[in-house]
C-alpha positions in Angstrom: 7.0 3.4 11.2 3.7 2.6 10.7 1.1 5.4 9.9 -2.8 5.2 9.1 -5.1 7.8 6.9 -8.6 6.9 7.6 -10.5 9.4 5.2 -13.2 7.9 5.3 -13.6 6.7 9.5 -16.5 4.0 7.9 -15.7 0.3 8.4 -14.5 -0.7 4.9 -14.4 -3.9 3.4 -11.1 -3.0 1.7 -8.4 -3.0 4.1 -5.6 -1.6 2.8 -1.3 -1.5 4.1 0.6 0.6 1.8 4.3 -0.8 2.0 6.6 1.8 0.6 9.7 4.9 0.4 8.5 8.4 1.5 10.4 9.7 -1.2 9.5 7.2 -3.8 7.6 8.8 -6.8 5.6 5.5 -7.7 4.5 5.4 -4.1 3.0 9.2 -4.0 1.4 7.6 -6.9 -1.1 5.6 -5.2 -0.8 7.4 -2.6 -2.2 10.2 -4.0 -5.2 7.7 -5.9 -5.5 6.4 -2.5 -6.5 9.6 -1.3 -8.5 10.4 -4.4 -11.1 7.6 -3.0 -11.1 8.6 0.1 -9.8 5.1 1.3 -9.0 4.4 4.5 -5.5 2.3 4.6 -2.2 2.0 7.0 2.1 2.7 5.6 4.2 1.6 6.5 8.2 2.4 5.2 9.9 0.3 4.5 13.9 1.0 5.2 16.2 1.2 1.9 18.6 -0.8 3.1 17.5 -4.0 5.7 13.9 -4.2 3.9 13.2 -6.6 7.0 9.7 -5.3 6.2 9.0 -7.3 2.8 11.0 -10.0 3.7 8.8 -12.1 6.0 6.2 -12.5 3.5 7.1 -11.0 -0.2 9.9 -13.6 -1.0 12.6 -12.2 -3.1 10.3 -9.6 -4.5 11.9 -6.3 -2.8 11.2 -3.2 -4.7 7.6 -1.3 -2.7 5.1 0.2 -3.7 3.2 -2.8 -2.7 -0.5 -3.0 -1.2 -1.3 -6.4 0.9 -5.8 -5.4 0.3 -8.7 -7.4 2.5 -7.0 -8.0 4.7 -3.1 -9.7 3.4 -6.1 -11.4 1.7 -3.9 -10.2 -2.2 -0.1 -9.2 -2.6 -0.5 -6.3 -5.6 3.1 -5.2 -6.6 4.0 -2.7 -8.9 1.9 1.3 -8.6 -0.4 0.6 -11.6 -1.6 -2.9 -11.1 -2.5 -1.4 -7.3 -3.9 2.5 -8.6 -5.8 -0.5 -11.1 -6.8 -2.7 -8.4 -8.3 0.5 -6.6 -10.1 2.2 -9.2 -11.7 -1.4 -10.0 -12.8 -2.4 -6.6 -13.9 1.1 -5.9 
């Protein structure tokens, strides 16, 4: 399932896609930061059993959250790293 949150509708140079599980507390930390910073983003719900949404590009890494930032230019793994990058850039 993919949902889009457009907290601000302006064209931002930062295109953010967050891969997550709905019940993941680490994912909630990242979503709270995205909301606090008012950043538009897309959320991709990852199937916890198959992790099919991650397989085409994540190699052997199968944990969430994972963020793709700036049109998939950079992939960031882990909530602390994602939040640090968001705060640094915005």
